[in-house]
Gaussian input, Z-matrix of N, CA and C with variables (Angstrom, degrees):
# hf/3-21g

backbone

0 1
 N
 C     1     B1
 C     2     B2     1     A1
 N     3     B3     2     A2     1     D1
 C     4     B4     3     A3     2     D2
 C     5     B5     4     A4     3     D3
 N     6     B6     5     A5     4     D4
 C     7     B7     6     A6     5     D5
 C     8     B8     7     A7     6     D6
 N     9     B9     8     A8     7     D7
 C    10    B10     9     A9     8     D8
 C    11    B11    10    A10     9     D9
 N    12    B12    11    A11    10    D10
 C    13    B13    12    A12    11    D11
 C    14    B14    13    A13    12    D12
 N    15    B15    14    A14    13    D13
 C    16    B16    15    A15    14    D14
 C    17    B17    16    A16    15    D15
 N    18    B18    17    A17    16    D16
 C    19    B19    18    A18    17    D17
 C    20    B20    19    A19    18    D18
 N    21    B21    20    A20    19    D19
 C    22    B22    21    A21    20    D20
 C    23    B23    22    A22    21    D21
 N    24    B24    23    A23    22    D22
 C    25    B25    24    A24    23    D23
 C    26    B26    25    A25    24    D24
 N    27    B27    26    A26    25    D25
 C    28    B28    27    A27    26    D26
 C    29    B29    28    A28    27    D27
 N    30    B30    29    A29    28    D28
 C    31    B31    30    A30    29    D29
 C    32    B32    31    A31    30    D30
 N    33    B33    32    A32    31    D31
 C    34    B34    33    A33    32    D32
 C    35    B35    34    A34    33    D33
 N    36    B36    35    A35    34    D34
 C    37    B37    36    A36    35    D35
 C    38    B38    37    A37    36    D36
 N    39    B39    38    A38    37    D37
 C    40    B40    39    A39    38    D38
 C    41    B41    40    A40    39    D39
 N    42    B42    41    A41    40    D40
 C    43    B43    42    A42    41    D41
 C    44    B44    43    A43    42    D42
 N    45    B45    44    A44    43    D43
 C    46    B46    45    A45    44    D44
 C    47    B47    46    A46    45    D45
 N    48    B48    47    A47    46    D46
 C    49    B49    48    A48    47    D47
 C    50    B50    49    A49    48    D48
 N    51    B51    50    A50    49    D49
 C    52    B52    51    A51    50    D50
 C    53    B53    52    A52    51    D51
 N    54    B54    53    A53    52    D52
 C    55    B55    54    A54    53    D53
 C    56    B56    55    A55    54    D54
 N    57    B57    56    A56    55    D55
 C    58    B58    57    A57    56    D56
 C    59    B59    58    A58    57    D57
 N    60    B60    59    A59    58    D58
 C    61    B61    60    A60    59    D59
 C    62    B62    61    A61    60    D60
 N    63    B63    62    A62    61    D61
 C    64    B64    63    A63    62    D62
 C    65    B65    64    A64    63    D63
 N    66    B66    65    A65    64    D64
 C    67    B67    66    A66    65    D65
 C    68    B68    67    A67    66    D66
 N    69    B69    68    A68    67    D67
 C    70    B70    69    A69    68    D68
 C    71    B71    70    A70    69    D69
 N    72    B72    71    A71    70    D70
 C    73    B73    72    A72    71    D71
 C    74    B74    73    A73    72    D72
 N    75    B75    74    A74    73    D73
 C    76    B76    75    A75    74    D74
 C    77    B77    76    A76    75    D75
 N    78    B78    77    A77    76    D76
 C    79    B79    78    A78    77    D77
 C    80    B80    79    A79    78    D78
 N    81    B81    80    A80    79    D79
 C    82    B82    81    A81    80    D80
 C    83    B83    82    A82    81    D81
 N    84    B84    83    A83    82    D82
 C    85    B85    84    A84    83    D83
 C    86    B86    85    A85    84    D84
 N    87    B87    86    A86    85    D85
 C    88    B88    87    A87    86    D86
 C    89    B89    88    A88    87    D87
 N    90    B90    89    A89    88    D88
 C    91    B91    90    A90    89    D89
 C    92    B92    91    A91    90    D90
 N    93    B93    92    A92    91    D91
 C    94    B94    93    A93    92    D92
 C    95    B95    94    A94    93    D93
 N    96    B96    95    A95    94    D94
 C    97    B97    96    A96    95    D95
 C    98    B98    97    A97    96    D96
 N    99    B99    98    A98    97    D97
 C   100   B100    99    A99    98    D98
 C   101   B101   100   A100    99    D99
 N   102   B102   101   A101   100   D100
 C   103   B103   102   A102   101   D101
 C   104   B104   103   A103   102   D102
 N   105   B105   104   A104   103   D103
 C   106   B106   105   A105   104   D104
 C   107   B107   106   A106   105   D105
 N   108   B108   107   A107   106   D106
 C   109   B109   108   A108   107   D107
 C   110   B110   109   A109   108   D108
 N   111   B111   110   A110   109   D109
 C   112   B112   111   A111   110   D110
 C   113   B113   112   A112   111   D111
 N   114   B114   113   A113   112   D112
 C   115   B115   114   A114   113   D113
 C   116   B116   115   A115   114   D114
 N   117   B117   116   A116   115   D115
 C   118   B118   117   A117   116   D116
 C   119   B119   118   A118   117   D117
 N   120   B120   119   A119   118   D118
 C   121   B121   120   A120   119   D119
 C   122   B122   121   A121   120   D120
 N   123   B123   122   A122   121   D121
 C   124   B124   123   A123   122   D122
 C   125   B125   124   A124   123   D123
 N   126   B126   125   A125   124   D124
 C   127   B127   126   A126   125   D125
 C   128   B128   127   A127   126   D126
 N   129   B129   128   A128   127   D127
 C   130   B130   129   A129   128   D128
 C   131   B131   130   A130   129   D129
 N   132   B132   131   A131   130   D130
 C   133   B133   132   A132   131   D131
 C   134   B134   133   A133   132   D132
 N   135   B135   134   A134   133   D133
 C   136   B136   135   A135   134   D134
 C   137   B137   136   A136   135   D135
 N   138   B138   137   A137   136   D136
 C   139   B139   138   A138   137   D137
 C   140   B140   139   A139   138   D138
 N   141   B141   140   A140   139   D139
 C   142   B142   141   A141   140   D140
 C   143   B143   142   A142   141   D141
 N   144   B144   143   A143   142   D142
 C   145   B145   144   A144   143   D143
 C   146   B146   145   A145   144   D144
 N   147   B147   146   A146   145   D145
 C   148   B148   147   A147   146   D146
 C   149   B149   148   A148   147   D147
 N   150   B150   149   A149   148   D148
 C   151   B151   150   A150   149   D149
 C   152   B152   151   A151   150   D150
 N   153   B153   152   A152   151   D151
 C   154   B154   153   A153   152   D152
 C   155   B155   154   A154   153   D153
 N   156   B156   155   A155   154   D154
 C   157   B157   156   A156   155   D155
 C   158   B158   157   A157   156   D156
 N   159   B159   158   A158   157   D157
 C   160   B160   159   A159   158   D158
 C   161   B161   160   A160   159   D159
 N   162   B162   161   A161   160   D160
 C   163   B163   162   A162   161   D161
 C   164   B164   163   A163   162   D162
 N   165   B165   164   A164   163   D163
 C   166   B166   165   A165   164   D164
 C   167   B167   166   A166   165   D165
 N   168   B168   167   A167   166   D166
 C   169   B169   168   A168   167   D167
 C   170   B170   169   A169   168   D168
 N   171   B171   170   A170   169   D169
 C   172   B172   171   A171   170   D170
 C   173   B173   172   A172   171   D171
 N   174   B174   173   A173   172   D172
 C   175   B175   174   A174   173   D173
 C   176   B176   175   A175   174   D174
 N   177   B177   176   A176   175   D175
 C   178   B178   177   A177   176   D176
 C   179   B179   178   A178   177   D177
 N   180   B180   179   A179   178   D178
 C   181   B181   180   A180   179   D179
 C   182   B182   181   A181   180   D180
 N   183   B183   182   A182   181   D181
 C   184   B184   183   A183   182   D182
 C   185   B185   184   A184   183   D183
 N   186   B186   185   A185   184   D184
 C   187   B187   186   A186   185   D185
 C   188   B188   187   A187   186   D186
 N   189   B189   188   A188   187   D187
 C   190   B190   189   A189   188   D188
 C   191   B191   190   A190   189   D189
 N   192   B192   191   A191   190   D190
 C   193   B193   192   A192   191   D191
 C   194   B194   193   A193   192   D192
 N   195   B195   194   A194   193   D193
 C   196   B196   195   A195   194   D194
 C   197   B197   196   A196   195   D195
 N   198   B198   197   A197   196   D196
 C   199   B199   198   A198   197   D197
 C   200   B200   199   A199   198   D198
 N   201   B201   200   A200   199   D199
 C   202   B202   201   A201   200   D200
 C   203   B203   202   A202   201   D201
 N   204   B204   203   A203   202   D202
 C   205   B205   204   A204   203   D203
 C   206   B206   205   A205   204   D204
 N   207   B207   206   A206   205   D205
 C   208   B208   207   A207   206   D206
 C   209   B209   208   A208   207   D207
 N   210   B210   209   A209   208   D208
 C   211   B211   210   A210   209   D209
 C   212   B212   211   A211   210   D210
 N   213   B213   212   A212   211   D211
 C   214   B214   213   A213   212   D212
 C   215   B215   214   A214   213   D213
 N   216   B216   215   A215   214   D214
 C   217   B217   216   A216   215   D215
 C   218   B218   217   A217   216   D216
 N   219   B219   218   A218   217   D217
 C   220   B220   219   A219   218   D218
 C   221   B221   220   A220   219   D219
 N   222   B222   221   A221   220   D220
 C   223   B223   222   A222   221   D221
 C   224   B224   223   A223   222   D222
 N   225   B225   224   A224   223   D223
 C   226   B226   225   A225   224   D224
 C   227   B227   226   A226   225   D225
 N   228   B228   227   A227   226   D226
 C   229   B229   228   A228   227   D227
 C   230   B230   229   A229   228   D228
 N   231   B231   230   A230   229   D229
 C   232   B232   231   A231   230   D230
 C   233   B233   232   A232   231   D231
 N   234   B234   233   A233   232   D232
 C   235   B235   234   A234   233   D233
 C   236   B236   235   A235   234   D234
 N   237   B237   236   A236   235   D235
 C   238   B238   237   A237   236   D236
 C   239   B239   238   A238   237   D237
 N   240   B240   239   A239   238   D238
 C   241   B241   240   A240   239   D239
 C   242   B242   241   A241   240   D240
 N   243   B243   242   A242   241   D241
 C   244   B244   243   A243   242   D242
 C   245   B245   244   A244   243   D243
 N   246   B246   245   A245   244   D244
 C   247   B247   246   A246   245   D245
 C   248   B248   247   A247   246   D246
 N   249   B249   248   A248   247   D247
 C   250   B250   249   A249   248   D248
 C   251   B251   250   A250   249   D249

   B1=1.4502
   B2=1.5298
   B3=1.3374
   B4=1.4657
   B5=1.5233
   B6=1.3079
   B7=1.4704
   B8=1.5243
   B9=1.3159
   B10=1.4655
   B11=1.5141
   B12=1.3111
   B13=1.4649
   B14=1.5192
   B15=1.3066
   B16=1.4584
   B17=1.5216
   B18=1.3193
   B19=1.4666
   B20=1.5248
   B21=1.3203
   B22=1.4698
   B23=1.5327
   B24=1.3236
   B25=1.4643
   B26=1.5247
   B27=1.2968
   B28=1.4596
   B29=1.5195
   B30=1.3280
   B31=1.4581
   B32=1.5240
   B33=1.3248
   B34=1.4590
   B35=1.5235
   B36=1.3188
   B37=1.4560
   B38=1.5266
   B39=1.3241
   B40=1.4680
   B41=1.5286
   B42=1.3223
   B43=1.4644
   B44=1.5317
   B45=1.3314
   B46=1.4679
   B47=1.5299
   B48=1.3233
   B49=1.4606
   B50=1.5214
   B51=1.3172
   B52=1.4692
   B53=1.5265
   B54=1.3337
   B55=1.4587
   B56=1.5239
   B57=1.3252
   B58=1.4660
   B59=1.5263
   B60=1.3307
   B61=1.4668
   B62=1.5244
   B63=1.3509
   B64=1.4670
   B65=1.5252
   B66=1.3266
   B67=1.4644
   B68=1.5313
   B69=1.3344
   B70=1.4621
   B71=1.5243
   B72=1.3369
   B73=1.4630
   B74=1.5319
   B75=1.3267
   B76=1.4652
   B77=1.5250
   B78=1.3265
   B79=1.4674
   B80=1.5252
   B81=1.3278
   B82=1.4706
   B83=1.5271
   B84=1.3313
   B85=1.4660
   B86=1.5256
   B87=1.3350
   B88=1.4651
   B89=1.5254
   B90=1.3349
   B91=1.4614
   B92=1.5133
   B93=1.3262
   B94=1.4613
   B95=1.5283
   B96=1.3179
   B97=1.4718
   B98=1.5256
   B99=1.3219
   B100=1.4642
   B101=1.5280
   B102=1.3154
   B103=1.4596
   B104=1.5176
   B105=1.3052
   B106=1.4633
   B107=1.5264
   B108=1.3323
   B109=1.4614
   B110=1.5217
   B111=1.3124
   B112=1.4525
   B113=1.5196
   B114=1.3158
   B115=1.4547
   B116=1.5201
   B117=1.3212
   B118=1.4606
   B119=1.5248
   B120=1.3133
   B121=1.4605
   B122=1.5213
   B123=1.3300
   B124=1.4622
   B125=1.5194
   B126=1.3153
   B127=1.4615
   B128=1.5229
   B129=1.3221
   B130=1.4604
   B131=1.5264
   B132=1.3121
   B133=1.4640
   B134=1.5284
   B135=1.3303
   B136=1.4605
   B137=1.5363
   B138=1.3070
   B139=1.4662
   B140=1.5341
   B141=1.3396
   B142=1.4563
   B143=1.5289
   B144=1.3482
   B145=1.4634
   B146=1.5303
   B147=1.3307
   B148=1.4581
   B149=1.5238
   B150=1.3268
   B151=1.4556
   B152=1.5186
   B153=1.3175
   B154=1.4476
   B155=1.5179
   B156=1.3268
   B157=1.4552
   B158=1.5209
   B159=1.3132
   B160=1.4583
   B161=1.5123
   B162=1.3320
   B163=1.4656
   B164=1.5260
   B165=1.3095
   B166=1.4573
   B167=1.5239
   B168=1.3302
   B169=1.4646
   B170=1.5345
   B171=1.3430
   B172=1.4747
   B173=1.5244
   B174=1.3229
   B175=1.4633
   B176=1.5260
   B177=1.3203
   B178=1.4704
   B179=1.5211
   B180=1.3254
   B181=1.4640
   B182=1.5269
   B183=1.3117
   B184=1.4621
   B185=1.5135
   B186=1.3246
   B187=1.4642
   B188=1.5298
   B189=1.3316
   B190=1.4645
   B191=1.5324
   B192=1.3229
   B193=1.4670
   B194=1.5258
   B195=1.3404
   B196=1.4632
   B197=1.5282
   B198=1.3269
   B199=1.4705
   B200=1.5259
   B201=1.3217
   B202=1.4697
   B203=1.5280
   B204=1.3276
   B205=1.4586
   B206=1.5211
   B207=1.3159
   B208=1.4588
   B209=1.5292
   B210=1.3287
   B211=1.4652
   B212=1.5275
   B213=1.3354
   B214=1.4597
   B215=1.5232
   B216=1.3303
   B217=1.4630
   B218=1.5244
   B219=1.3393
   B220=1.4677
   B221=1.5284
   B222=1.3272
   B223=1.4598
   B224=1.5257
   B225=1.3072
   B226=1.4737
   B227=1.5147
   B228=1.3435
   B229=1.4563
   B230=1.5217
   B231=1.3324
   B232=1.4562
   B233=1.5206
   B234=1.3362
   B235=1.4498
   B236=1.5283
   B237=1.3352
   B238=1.4707
   B239=1.5283
   B240=1.3357
   B241=1.4533
   B242=1.5173
   B243=1.3192
   B244=1.4604
   B245=1.5389
   B246=1.3119
   B247=1.4672
   B248=1.5178
   B249=1.3114
   B250=1.4629
   B251=1.5021
   A1=108.03
   A2=118.30
   A3=120.15
   A4=111.76
   A5=114.90
   A6=121.20
   A7=107.69
   A8=117.82
   A9=123.30
   A10=110.24
   A11=115.51
   A12=120.06
   A13=109.48
   A14=116.21
   A15=122.82
   A16=108.40
   A17=116.19
   A18=121.92
   A19=107.71
   A20=117.39
   A21=118.41
   A22=110.75
   A23=115.87
   A24=120.14
   A25=109.15
   A26=116.11
   A27=121.81
   A28=108.53
   A29=114.79
   A30=118.71
   A31=110.45
   A32=115.65
   A33=121.70
   A34=108.34
   A35=116.81
   A36=121.36
   A37=109.93
   A38=117.12
   A39=120.79
   A40=111.65
   A41=117.58
   A42=119.94
   A43=112.26
   A44=117.78
   A45=122.68
   A46=108.08
   A47=116.45
   A48=121.76
   A49=112.01
   A50=117.07
   A51=119.99
   A52=110.95
   A53=116.71
   A54=120.84
   A55=112.03
   A56=116.97
   A57=120.31
   A58=110.83
   A59=117.64
   A60=120.08
   A61=110.73
   A62=116.46
   A63=119.86
   A64=110.85
   A65=116.03
   A66=120.52
   A67=110.81
   A68=116.97
   A69=120.88
   A70=110.20
   A71=117.14
   A72=120.81
   A73=110.91
   A74=116.84
   A75=120.18
   A76=110.70
   A77=116.88
   A78=121.01
   A79=110.94
   A80=116.68
   A81=120.75
   A82=109.47
   A83=116.74
   A84=120.62
   A85=112.51
   A86=117.16
   A87=120.97
   A88=112.44
   A89=117.07
   A90=120.73
   A91=115.58
   A92=118.38
   A93=121.03
   A94=112.35
   A95=116.95
   A96=122.14
   A97=106.53
   A98=116.10
   A99=119.82
   A100=111.42
   A101=115.31
   A102=121.52
   A103=115.27
   A104=117.30
   A105=120.54
   A106=109.54
   A107=116.57
   A108=121.64
   A109=111.40
   A110=116.12
   A111=118.86
   A112=111.39
   A113=114.35
   A114=122.69
   A115=107.69
   A116=116.39
   A117=121.57
   A118=108.20
   A119=116.20
   A120=122.09
   A121=107.79
   A122=116.12
   A123=122.21
   A124=107.17
   A125=116.18
   A126=119.90
   A127=110.22
   A128=116.12
   A129=121.40
   A130=106.74
   A131=114.54
   A132=122.60
   A133=107.41
   A134=118.33
   A135=119.98
   A136=114.89
   A137=119.07
   A138=120.45
   A139=112.24
   A140=117.45
   A141=124.97
   A142=111.64
   A143=116.63
   A144=119.03
   A145=111.32
   A146=114.93
   A147=122.67
   A148=107.41
   A149=116.02
   A150=121.70
   A151=109.02
   A152=116.57
   A153=121.51
   A154=109.13
   A155=116.65
   A156=121.92
   A157=109.46
   A158=116.98
   A159=120.87
   A160=113.32
   A161=114.39
   A162=121.68
   A163=113.31
   A164=117.67
   A165=120.60
   A166=110.38
   A167=117.78
   A168=120.25
   A169=111.04
   A170=117.44
   A171=120.83
   A172=114.15
   A173=118.28
   A174=119.99
   A175=111.79
   A176=116.77
   A177=120.67
   A178=110.57
   A179=118.32
   A180=120.99
   A181=110.03
   A182=116.99
   A183=120.71
   A184=111.87
   A185=116.80
   A186=120.74
   A187=110.99
   A188=116.79
   A189=120.24
   A190=110.78
   A191=116.09
   A192=119.97
   A193=110.71
   A194=117.06
   A195=120.60
   A196=110.72
   A197=116.97
   A198=121.02
   A199=110.99
   A200=116.26
   A201=120.13
   A202=110.06
   A203=116.20
   A204=120.87
   A205=110.41
   A206=116.90
   A207=121.37
   A208=110.77
   A209=116.98
   A210=121.48
   A211=110.28
   A212=116.92
   A213=120.41
   A214=111.32
   A215=117.44
   A216=120.87
   A217=110.02
   A218=117.16
   A219=120.78
   A220=110.94
   A221=117.21
   A222=120.59
   A223=109.98
   A224=116.61
   A225=121.13
   A226=110.60
   A227=116.96
   A228=120.45
   A229=110.88
   A230=116.20
   A231=120.86
   A232=112.52
   A233=115.99
   A234=120.18
   A235=111.21
   A236=116.31
   A237=121.39
   A238=111.32
   A239=116.21
   A240=120.23
   A241=114.14
   A242=116.32
   A243=121.47
   A244=110.28
   A245=116.25
   A246=121.58
   A247=109.93
   A248=115.13
   A249=121.24
   A250=108.98
   D1=137.36
   D2=179.43
   D3=-68.34
   D4=153.42
   D5=178.08
   D6=-83.37
   D7=103.45
   D8=-177.82
   D9=-102.02
   D10=148.07
   D11=174.94
   D12=-144.62
   D13=155.71
   D14=179.42
   D15=-83.30
   D16=130.17
   D17=178.34
   D18=-114.16
   D19=123.63
   D20=178.60
   D21=-66.98
   D22=139.17
   D23=176.32
   D24=-73.65
   D25=-41.85
   D26=177.95
   D27=-126.49
   D28=144.68
   D29=175.99
   D30=-79.93
   D31=-24.59
   D32=-177.05
   D33=-131.89
   D34=137.80
   D35=177.22
   D36=-69.39
   D37=142.09
   D38=177.55
   D39=-59.96
   D40=-24.75
   D41=179.82
   D42=-79.88
   D43=-10.03
   D44=176.68
   D45=-87.62
   D46=86.79
   D47=-173.69
   D48=-59.61
   D49=-48.63
   D50=-179.57
   D51=-62.11
   D52=-40.99
   D53=178.83
   D54=-64.31
   D55=-40.15
   D56=178.72
   D57=-67.91
   D58=-36.53
   D59=176.38
   D60=-65.31
   D61=-40.73
   D62=176.44
   D63=-62.42
   D64=-40.76
   D65=179.16
   D66=-63.57
   D67=-41.38
   D68=177.19
   D69=-63.68
   D70=-43.76
   D71=178.66
   D72=-61.07
   D73=-41.45
   D74=177.50
   D75=-62.52
   D76=-42.69
   D77=179.99
   D78=-62.99
   D79=-39.94
   D80=178.19
   D81=-64.89
   D82=-46.55
   D83=-179.88
   D84=-62.50
   D85=-30.22
   D86=-179.68
   D87=-89.09
   D88=7.50
   D89=175.28
   D90=77.57
   D91=18.31
   D92=179.64
   D93=-73.64
   D94=-19.27
   D95=177.67
   D96=-125.89
   D97=106.62
   D98=-176.13
   D99=-95.03
   D100=155.91
   D101=174.23
   D102=72.20
   D103=23.81
   D104=-179.03
   D105=-74.52
   D106=126.51
   D107=174.86
   D108=-103.46
   D109=-26.85
   D110=-177.07
   D111=-161.51
   D112=169.25
   D113=-179.13
   D114=-145.07
   D115=138.07
   D116=176.82
   D117=-122.31
   D118=134.28
   D119=178.03
   D120=-125.18
   D121=128.38
   D122=176.62
   D123=-116.62
   D124=123.29
   D125=-179.75
   D126=-92.01
   D127=134.18
   D128=174.82
   D129=-83.10
   D130=78.77
   D131=-177.36
   D132=-136.10
   D133=165.83
   D134=-176.09
   D135=-51.51
   D136=-41.70
   D137=-179.20
   D138=-87.63
   D139=-6.22
   D140=-177.39
   D141=45.43
   D142=61.02
   D143=179.73
   D144=-67.21
   D145=144.98
   D146=178.36
   D147=-120.29
   D148=130.74
   D149=179.98
   D150=-120.29
   D151=136.77
   D152=175.50
   D153=-121.25
   D154=137.07
   D155=-178.89
   D156=-131.31
   D157=152.11
   D158=173.51
   D159=115.37
   D160=-168.74
   D161=-177.05
   D162=-91.96
   D163=-7.37
   D164=-178.07
   D165=-71.86
   D166=146.01
   D167=177.21
   D168=-65.26
   D169=157.22
   D170=-177.23
   D171=-53.32
   D172=-34.70
   D173=-179.12
   D174=-61.78
   D175=-26.46
   D176=-179.86
   D177=-65.50
   D178=-29.38
   D179=178.67
   D180=-58.51
   D181=-44.81
   D182=177.57
   D183=-63.65
   D184=-39.79
   D185=178.17
   D186=-65.61
   D187=-40.32
   D188=177.96
   D189=-61.48
   D190=-42.99
   D191=179.35
   D192=-64.95
   D193=-40.91
   D194=179.22
   D195=-65.12
   D196=-42.03
   D197=178.79
   D198=-65.16
   D199=-41.17
   D200=178.70
   D201=-63.07
   D202=-41.56
   D203=179.22
   D204=-62.10
   D205=-45.52
   D206=179.15
   D207=-61.96
   D208=-41.62
   D209=179.45
   D210=-61.76
   D211=-42.05
   D212=179.51
   D213=-67.89
   D214=-39.02
   D215=177.89
   D216=-63.08
   D217=-45.05
   D218=179.44
   D219=-61.31
   D220=-41.14
   D221=179.11
   D222=-64.18
   D223=-41.72
   D224=179.70
   D225=-64.11
   D226=-44.94
   D227=178.91
   D228=-65.84
   D229=-39.22
   D230=179.59
   D231=-60.53
   D232=-31.77
   D233=178.58
   D234=-63.71
   D235=-21.53
   D236=178.84
   D237=-106.36
   D238=11.70
   D239=179.62
   D240=73.92
   D241=21.32
   D242=-178.92
   D243=-108.39
   D244=162.62
   D245=176.96
   D246=-128.61
   D247=160.05
   D248=175.46
   D249=-106.31

C-alpha cells in the first residue's frame, strides 16, 4: 500500500484575517510580488477604516481601489460570459 498523507490546501484559513495578512506580508518579503509601490487595506468594520502603505502618493490609494473594483466587476461579468 502506498504511503499516503494529508496535505493542507492552505496553511491559513481565509477567515483568519490576521493570518492571511501575515501570509501576504511573508510573500511580499520573499519577493513573490514584485514592483509593489503601495498597498491599500479596507476593513469591513463599522467605521470602514482605510489604510494606505508604501511610497505611492495618497491619491494612488483611490486609484488602487478603483482598479480593484473594476477587476472584480470584470471577473463577475466574465463568470456570465459577459465583458465590460
